[in-house]
Structure formats: C-alpha cells, structure tokens
C-alpha positions as CSV (number, residue, x, y, z in Angstrom):
1,M,-33.5,11.3,-4.8
2,N,-32.9,15.0,-4.9
3,E,-29.2,14.4,-4.8
4,L,-29.4,12.3,-8.0
5,R,-30.6,15.2,-10.1
6,G,-28.4,17.0,-12.6
7,K,-25.4,15.9,-14.5
8,R,-23.6,14.5,-11.4
9,G,-26.6,12.4,-10.5
10,I,-26.9,10.9,-14.0
11,L,-23.2,10.0,-14.0
12,A,-23.6,8.4,-10.6
13,V,-26.5,6.3,-11.6
14,I,-24.7,5.2,-14.8
15,A,-21.6,4.3,-12.8
16,L,-23.6,2.3,-10.3
17,L,-25.4,0.4,-13.1
18,I,-22.1,-0.5,-14.7
19,I,-20.6,-1.6,-11.4
20,G,-23.7,-3.6,-10.6
21,I,-23.8,-5.3,-14.0
22,G,-20.1,-6.2,-13.8
23,F,-20.5,-7.6,-10.3
24,L,-23.5,-9.7,-11.2
25,S,-21.9,-11.0,-14.4
26,S,-18.7,-12.0,-12.5
27,L,-20.8,-14.0,-10.1
28,F,-22.4,-15.9,-13.0
29,E,-18.9,-16.5,-14.5
30,L,-17.6,-17.9,-11.2
31,A,-20.4,-20.5,-11.0
32,G,-18.8,-24.0,-11.2
33,N,-15.3,-22.6,-11.9
34,V,-14.0,-22.2,-8.4
35,R,-11.7,-24.8,-6.8
36,P,-11.6,-24.9,-3.1
37,G,-8.2,-24.8,-1.4
38,V,-4.8,-23.8,-2.7
39,S,-3.2,-25.1,-5.9
40,Q,-1.0,-28.2,-5.5
41,I,1.7,-26.4,-7.5
42,Y,1.9,-23.7,-4.9
43,N,2.4,-26.2,-2.1
44,S,4.9,-28.3,-4.0
45,L,7.1,-25.3,-4.9
46,A,6.6,-22.9,-2.0
47,H,9.2,-24.5,0.3
48,L,11.8,-23.8,-2.3
49,V,11.5,-20.1,-2.1
50,A,10.5,-19.2,1.5
51,P,9.5,-20.9,4.7
52,N,6.0,-19.4,4.4
53,N,3.9,-20.4,1.4
54,I,2.1,-17.1,1.4
55,A,5.3,-15.3,0.3
56,T,5.3,-17.5,-2.8
57,W,1.7,-17.0,-3.7
58,V,1.7,-13.2,-3.3
59,Y,4.9,-12.3,-5.1
60,D,6.0,-15.2,-7.4
61,W,2.5,-15.8,-8.8
62,R,0.6,-12.5,-8.3
63,G,3.3,-9.9,-8.9
64,Y,1.6,-8.1,-11.8
65,D,-1.8,-8.3,-10.1
66,T,-0.4,-6.8,-6.9
67,L,1.1,-4.0,-9.0
68,L,-2.3,-3.1,-10.4
69,E,-3.8,-3.2,-6.9
70,T,-1.0,-0.8,-5.8
71,A,-1.8,1.6,-8.6
72,V,-5.5,1.5,-7.6
73,I,-4.7,2.5,-4.1
74,Y,-2.6,5.5,-5.2
75,V,-5.2,6.6,-7.8
76,G,-7.9,6.2,-5.2
77,A,-6.0,8.6,-2.9
78,V,-5.9,11.2,-5.6
79,V,-9.5,10.8,-6.5
80,S,-10.5,11.0,-2.8
81,A,-8.7,14.3,-2.5
82,M,-10.6,15.6,-5.5
83,V,-14.0,14.3,-4.4
84,I,-13.6,15.9,-1.0
85,G,-12.9,19.1,-2.9
86,R,-14.2,22.6,-2.7
87,G,-14.9,22.1,1.0
88,V,-12.1,21.6,3.4
89,V,-10.0,20.7,0.4
90,Q,-9.6,23.6,-2.1
91,M,-9.0,22.8,-5.7
92,K,-8.7,24.8,-8.9
93,S,-10.3,24.7,-12.4
94,C,-13.9,25.0,-11.2
95,P,-14.8,28.6,-12.2
96,Q,-18.5,28.1,-12.1
97,E,-18.4,26.9,-8.5
98,P,-15.6,28.6,-6.6
99,P,-14.0,26.9,-3.6
100,A,-15.9,27.3,-0.4
101,Q,-13.7,29.1,2.1
102,S,-13.5,27.1,5.4
103,K,-11.9,28.2,8.6
104,P,-8.7,26.3,9.4
105,L,-9.1,23.5,11.9
106,E,-8.1,24.7,15.3
107,F,-6.5,22.3,17.8
108,H,-6.1,23.2,21.5
109,I,-3.7,21.0,23.3
110,E,-4.7,22.5,26.6
111,T,-8.1,20.8,26.3
112,L,-6.5,17.3,26.1
113,T,-6.5,15.2,29.2
114,V,-3.2,14.7,30.9
115,I,-2.9,11.1,29.6
116,L,-3.5,12.1,26.0
117,K,-1.3,15.2,26.2
118,Y,1.8,13.4,27.4
119,L,1.3,9.9,26.0
120,G,0.1,10.8,22.5
121,L,3.6,11.3,21.1
122,P,5.0,8.1,22.7
123,A,2.1,6.2,21.3
124,A,2.7,7.6,17.9
125,I,6.4,6.6,18.2
126,L,5.5,3.1,19.2
127,L,3.2,2.8,16.3
128,F,6.0,3.9,13.9
129,S,8.4,1.5,15.5
130,Y,5.8,-1.3,15.1
131,G,5.4,-0.4,11.5
132,I,9.1,-0.7,10.9
133,M,9.2,-4.1,12.7
134,V,6.3,-5.4,10.5
135,V,8.0,-4.5,7.2
136,T,11.4,-5.7,8.2
137,A,10.2,-9.0,9.5
138,S,7.9,-9.7,6.6
139,S,10.4,-11.7,4.5
140,T,9.0,-14.9,5.9
141,S,5.3,-13.9,5.4
142,G,3.1,-12.8,2.6
143,G,2.5,-9.3,3.7
144,G,4.2,-6.5,5.5
145,G,4.3,-3.5,3.1
146,F,0.7,-2.7,3.1
147,Q,0.3,-3.3,6.8
148,C,3.4,-1.1,7.6
149,G,1.9,1.7,5.5
150,V,-1.4,1.6,7.3
151,I,0.2,1.5,10.7
152,M,2.5,4.4,10.0
153,T,-0.2,6.6,8.6
154,A,-2.3,5.7,11.7
155,A,0.6,7.1,13.8
156,Y,0.6,10.2,11.6
157,L,-3.2,10.7,12.0
158,L,-3.0,10.0,15.8
159,A,-0.3,12.7,16.3
160,A,-2.3,15.1,14.0
161,I,-5.4,14.7,16.1
162,F,-3.5,15.3,19.3
163,Y,-1.3,18.2,18.3
164,G,-2.8,19.7,15.1
165,K,-0.5,21.7,12.9
166,N,2.2,21.3,15.6
167,N,2.2,17.6,14.6
168,P,5.7,16.2,15.6
169,I,5.3,13.8,12.6
170,R,5.8,16.5,9.9
171,F,4.6,14.9,6.7
172,G,4.5,17.7,4.1
173,K,2.5,17.5,0.9
174,R,5.6,17.2,-1.3
175,F,7.0,14.5,1.0
176,I,3.7,12.5,0.9
177,I,3.4,12.6,-2.9
178,G,7.1,11.9,-3.3
179,I,7.2,8.9,-1.1
180,G,4.1,7.5,-2.6
181,A,5.4,7.9,-6.2
182,A,8.8,6.4,-5.1
183,G,7.0,3.4,-3.7
184,L,4.9,2.8,-6.8
185,G,7.8,3.4,-9.1
186,G,10.1,1.2,-7.0
187,Y,7.5,-1.6,-7.2
188,T,7.3,-1.3,-10.9
189,L,11.1,-1.2,-11.4
190,L,11.5,-4.4,-9.3
191,G,9.7,-6.2,-12.1
192,L,12.3,-5.4,-14.7
193,P,15.3,-7.5,-13.6
194,G,13.2,-10.7,-13.8
195,F,11.6,-9.7,-17.0
196,L,14.9,-8.8,-18.8
197,T,16.7,-12.0,-17.6
198,T,13.9,-14.6,-17.7
199,G,11.1,-13.1,-19.7
200,F,8.7,-13.2,-16.8
201,W,7.5,-9.9,-15.2
202,Q,8.0,-9.7,-11.5
203,Y,9.8,-13.0,-11.4
204,N,11.5,-13.5,-8.1
205,I,15.0,-13.9,-9.4
206,G,16.5,-13.9,-5.9
207,A,14.6,-17.1,-5.0
208,D,14.5,-18.5,-8.6
209,V,11.7,-21.0,-8.1
210,W,12.1,-22.4,-11.7
211,G,15.9,-22.3,-11.8
212,I,16.0,-20.1,-14.9
213,A,17.6,-16.9,-13.5
214,P,21.3,-16.1,-14.1
215,S,23.5,-17.0,-11.1
216,I,24.7,-13.4,-10.8
217,M,21.1,-12.2,-10.5
218,R,20.3,-14.8,-7.9
219,F,23.3,-13.6,-5.9
220,I,22.5,-9.9,-6.1
221,F,18.8,-10.3,-5.2
222,G,18.9,-13.4,-3.1
223,E,22.1,-13.6,-1.1
224,P,21.5,-10.4,1.0
225,F,18.3,-11.8,2.3
226,R,19.3,-15.4,2.8
227,L,17.6,-17.2,5.7
228,S,19.0,-20.0,7.8
229,L,16.5,-22.7,8.8
230,V,17.7,-24.8,11.7
231,L,15.8,-28.1,11.7
232,K,16.4,-31.5,13.2
233,E,17.5,-32.8,9.8
234,G,20.2,-30.0,9.6
235,V,20.6,-26.4,8.6
236,F,18.9,-25.3,5.4
237,F,19.2,-22.1,3.5
238,S,16.5,-20.2,1.7
239,S,15.9,-16.7,0.4
240,P,12.8,-14.6,-0.1
241,G,14.5,-12.9,-3.0
242,I,13.0,-9.6,-3.9
243,I,10.1,-9.8,-1.4
244,P,11.7,-7.6,1.2
245,L,12.4,-4.9,-1.4
246,I,8.8,-5.1,-2.7
247,N,7.5,-4.8,0.8
248,V,9.4,-1.6,1.4
249,A,8.2,-0.2,-1.9
250,E,4.6,-1.2,-1.0
251,A,5.0,0.5,2.4
252,F,6.2,3.7,0.8
253,N,3.3,3.7,-1.7
254,V,0.7,3.1,1.0
255,I,2.1,5.8,3.2
256,G,1.9,8.2,0.3
257,A,-1.6,7.2,-0.7
258,I,-3.3,7.1,2.7
259,G,-1.2,10.0,4.0
260,L,-2.5,12.1,1.0
261,I,-6.1,11.5,2.1
262,Y,-5.3,12.4,5.8
263,F,-3.4,15.5,4.8
264,A,-6.2,16.7,2.6
265,F,-8.8,16.2,5.3
266,I,-6.8,17.8,8.1
267,Y,-4.9,20.6,6.5
268,G,-6.9,21.4,3.4
269,W,-5.4,21.5,-0.1
270,Q,-4.2,24.5,-2.0
271,E,-2.2,24.3,-5.2
272,E,-0.3,27.4,-4.1
C-alpha cells in the first residue's frame, strides 16, 4: 500500500479501475453474442486466396485490426523504455528527480563455460536463420512476421548475454528505431494500394478474393508470390498476394519494438 501513495499511486489506481471496468463490461457484452467456430464465409472463400485458411482470416479480414495491434506493440516498447527510466535507463526532462547513475553492466567472457563460450554465437546464428525461414515460408500460413521478430530478437538477447558489449549482433539504437519505424510504416503503406483501387483498406489485391481489383494490381502484388498446388485433380495456382510483404513489415516492426526494450535493459539509454 505504501507504493500507492502520492500522485503516481493515485494515477495507478485510477488506471486499474478503468481497465477493470472495461474488462468486466466487455464480458457482459459478450454474453450470448459469441458464435463458436469459424464463419462459413471464411471457409467458403479461403481456398480462393491461399492454401491455408488462416492467411485469409488474418490479412483479408483483419488487416486494420492487425495494424492497430502492431502500433500497440511499438508504443508498448517506447513506454517500457520510459517506465524502466532513471535506473539502468537514463532519461531526460525530470529535473526534480535526476537520473540515478548506475555502473555499466560488466560481462566477462572468461567466466563462461566452454560450451557457452564457443557455441553461443553459432546458436545465435541458427536462431537468426530460423527466423528468416519462418518469415519467408509464411505465405501459406497466417503468421510469420511476429514470430520472426521474436526469434531474431531472442538471438540478439542471447548473444548480448554471452558477449556483452562485444555482441557480434550489433544492433545500435538508431538501427533498432529505424527498422521498427520502417516496419510499422511499411505495414501502413501496404494498405494504400487496396484502398485506392477498391475502396477497402488493407484489401489483398494480389489475391483479390472478391474479384474487384484491377488486373494490373493483381499482377504486381500477386504474380511474384504465385504458388503451384499439385493435386490429383491437376495443378492449381494460387497467390497469397500482399501477405509475404506484410509479414516482412511485421517482422521489422517487432524486431524494432522488442529490440528497443532489450537494448534499454542491457546498455542503458542516453539521449546524447
């Protein structure tokens, strides 16, 4: 209870009350309004866009929602870096409570076991390679971008724990912020072609579920990612459309967001 005293404590209590009321009210609103299973429309149209139905659900029907989730991840990273502040992370604009000076984290490679010392870097390289495989093979599934970002930042953290500031995976602060912003911006821009040509934001014009996109747009965004489905009935062609591009943008954004938190924890944060 002592931690809830003062202005910060009052704000925390108010925030928790708002969250609690919103959560409880949402539960009451859901009562009797939830249908089990997946919409029949999804199942009837999914095979027209990709071999895996999840790809259709996530990007053809939830594009804008996923964009907001992406923004939440990136904002959460910035807020995390600020909340950690004035400890390991040093921030400005707090004259009444100056930053606490903490000693830099010291890493001593000689204290590592032989296995960790010599296999840490190969393990990080394998994790990076696995992340690339996940995002490049995700055109026939519903995910890939987020998972790739988590895997690659895990490789970054692993190498940082083993090698400290001699981390062979050298993610600088500007790089992390830049790649995260490029991912979020790229995801946003990928919604424009569909909106300008069909009127629907984040419409998958490469797959063109509804058959309303101009043929030139279907060719540009669909043909490079065309898949050949070899079945007993013959060979069929399908395209995930803009899904591979969205996955890459999402991967960049997650690398930037989670990498920002790791960077702040490990190396500290100085505006200079």
